[in-house]
ROSE-329421 format. One record per residue (C-alpha): residue number from 0; x, y, z. Coordinates in nm, 3 decimals, always signed. Layout:
<nodes>
{seq = NUM; east = X; north = Y; up = Z}
...
</nodes>
This chain:
<nodes>
{seq = 0; east = +12.097; north = +11.479; up = +12.331}
{seq = 1; east = +12.212; north = +11.762; up = +12.108}
{seq = 2; east = +12.003; north = +11.941; up = +11.845}
{seq = 3; east = +12.130; north = +11.720; up = +11.562}
{seq = 4; east = +12.043; north = +11.401; up = +11.751}
{seq = 5; east = +11.700; north = +11.539; up = +11.840}
{seq = 6; east = +11.633; north = +11.629; up = +11.475}
{seq = 7; east = +11.740; north = +11.283; up = +11.360}
{seq = 8; east = +11.517; north = +11.121; up = +11.625}
{seq = 9; east = +11.219; north = +11.329; up = +11.506}
{seq = 10; east = +11.281; north = +11.231; up = +11.144}
{seq = 11; east = +11.310; north = +10.865; up = +11.245}
{seq = 12; east = +10.972; north = +10.888; up = +11.422}
{seq = 13; east = +10.815; north = +11.015; up = +11.099}
{seq = 14; east = +10.978; north = +10.728; up = +10.909}
{seq = 15; east = +10.840; north = +10.481; up = +11.164}
{seq = 16; east = +10.492; north = +10.629; up = +11.123}
{seq = 17; east = +10.498; north = +10.535; up = +10.754}
{seq = 18; east = +10.446; north = +10.172; up = +10.861}
{seq = 19; east = +10.123; north = +10.267; up = +11.036}
{seq = 20; east = +9.978; north = +10.461; up = +10.743}
{seq = 21; east = +10.064; north = +10.213; up = +10.467}
{seq = 22; east = +9.722; north = +10.052; up = +10.510}
{seq = 23; east = +9.545; north = +10.389; up = +10.482}
{seq = 24; east = +9.476; north = +10.608; up = +10.180}
{seq = 25; east = +9.620; north = +10.943; up = +10.073}
{seq = 26; east = +9.285; north = +11.095; up = +10.177}
{seq = 27; east = +9.284; north = +10.952; up = +10.530}
{seq = 28; east = +9.318; north = +11.170; up = +10.838}
{seq = 29; east = +9.623; north = +10.969; up = +10.949}
{seq = 30; east = +9.807; north = +11.028; up = +10.622}
{seq = 31; east = +9.718; north = +11.397; up = +10.606}
{seq = 32; east = +9.840; north = +11.443; up = +10.964}
{seq = 33; east = +10.165; north = +11.261; up = +10.888}
{seq = 34; east = +10.217; north = +11.462; up = +10.568}
{seq = 35; east = +10.156; north = +11.793; up = +10.749}
{seq = 36; east = +10.382; north = +11.694; up = +11.040}
{seq = 37; east = +10.655; north = +11.593; up = +10.797}
{seq = 38; east = +10.631; north = +11.915; up = +10.597}
{seq = 39; east = +10.640; north = +12.124; up = +10.916}
{seq = 40; east = +10.945; north = +11.942; up = +11.050}
{seq = 41; east = +11.133; north = +11.981; up = +10.721}
{seq = 42; east = +11.055; north = +12.354; up = +10.726}
{seq = 43; east = +11.169; north = +12.377; up = +11.087}
{seq = 44; east = +11.495; north = +12.189; up = +11.034}
{seq = 45; east = +11.591; north = +12.326; up = +10.692}
{seq = 46; east = +11.423; north = +12.668; up = +10.683}
{seq = 47; east = +11.695; north = +12.829; up = +10.477}
{seq = 48; east = +11.690; north = +12.546; up = +10.222}
{seq = 49; east = +11.333; north = +12.562; up = +10.098}
{seq = 50; east = +11.396; north = +12.318; up = +9.815}
{seq = 51; east = +11.365; north = +12.032; up = +10.067}
{seq = 52; east = +11.001; north = +12.120; up = +10.132}
{seq = 53; east = +10.943; north = +12.155; up = +9.758}
{seq = 54; east = +11.111; north = +11.818; up = +9.698}
{seq = 55; east = +10.892; north = +11.653; up = +9.962}
{seq = 56; east = +10.577; north = +11.811; up = +9.819}
{seq = 57; east = +10.674; north = +11.688; up = +9.472}
{seq = 58; east = +10.627; north = +11.326; up = +9.582}
{seq = 59; east = +10.309; north = +11.181; up = +9.433}
{seq = 60; east = +10.091; north = +10.962; up = +9.655}
{seq = 61; east = +9.818; north = +10.921; up = +9.393}
{seq = 62; east = +9.833; north = +10.819; up = +9.027}
{seq = 63; east = +9.951; north = +11.091; up = +8.789}
{seq = 64; east = +9.680; north = +11.013; up = +8.537}
{seq = 65; east = +9.327; north = +10.899; up = +8.596}
{seq = 66; east = +9.095; north = +10.731; up = +8.354}
{seq = 67; east = +8.776; north = +10.532; up = +8.371}
{seq = 68; east = +9.000; north = +10.223; up = +8.387}
{seq = 69; east = +9.191; north = +10.338; up = +8.695}
{seq = 70; east = +9.123; north = +10.079; up = +8.963}
{seq = 71; east = +9.195; north = +10.044; up = +9.334}
{seq = 72; east = +9.522; north = +9.860; up = +9.272}
{seq = 73; east = +9.653; north = +10.157; up = +9.073}
{seq = 74; east = +9.579; north = +10.386; up = +9.368}
{seq = 75; east = +9.735; north = +10.138; up = +9.614}
{seq = 76; east = +10.053; north = +10.109; up = +9.402}
{seq = 77; east = +10.083; north = +10.487; up = +9.366}
{seq = 78; east = +10.032; north = +10.538; up = +9.740}
{seq = 79; east = +10.288; north = +10.270; up = +9.828}
{seq = 80; east = +10.533; north = +10.412; up = +9.575}
{seq = 81; east = +10.492; north = +10.759; up = +9.724}
{seq = 82; east = +10.546; north = +10.628; up = +10.076}
{seq = 83; east = +10.859; north = +10.441; up = +9.965}
{seq = 84; east = +10.990; north = +10.757; up = +9.799}
{seq = 85; east = +10.909; north = +10.962; up = +10.110}
{seq = 86; east = +11.089; north = +10.709; up = +10.331}
{seq = 87; east = +11.400; north = +10.732; up = +10.111}
{seq = 88; east = +11.377; north = +11.110; up = +10.106}
{seq = 89; east = +11.359; north = +11.129; up = +10.488}
{seq = 90; east = +11.657; north = +10.893; up = +10.516}
{seq = 91; east = +11.849; north = +11.127; up = +10.283}
{seq = 92; east = +11.766; north = +11.419; up = +10.515}
{seq = 93; east = +11.906; north = +11.221; up = +10.808}
{seq = 94; east = +12.226; north = +11.162; up = +10.608}
{seq = 95; east = +12.238; north = +11.536; up = +10.537}
{seq = 96; east = +12.220; north = +11.611; up = +10.911}
{seq = 97; east = +12.487; north = +11.353; up = +10.998}
</nodes>
């Protein structure tokens, strides 16, 4: 396996882990670990293109605005939307490597 294939395999593992954290919250240990692992891998693979890390960190996993009427479903939708966006973003990185 060459470096490109290894990088793609590592990104695919992070994508697969999204399925296991979908039932968690953005404050859970599992999510924070996944987020940190993902950020570190992006930095490792694309160190000279720092905008990828910035783009990943720009993904919101919580609602943008909070009010006294913000309920659990709003948090769940924001978290799911962030995970979906992260999944698409990681797939785009794989396309970049290919």
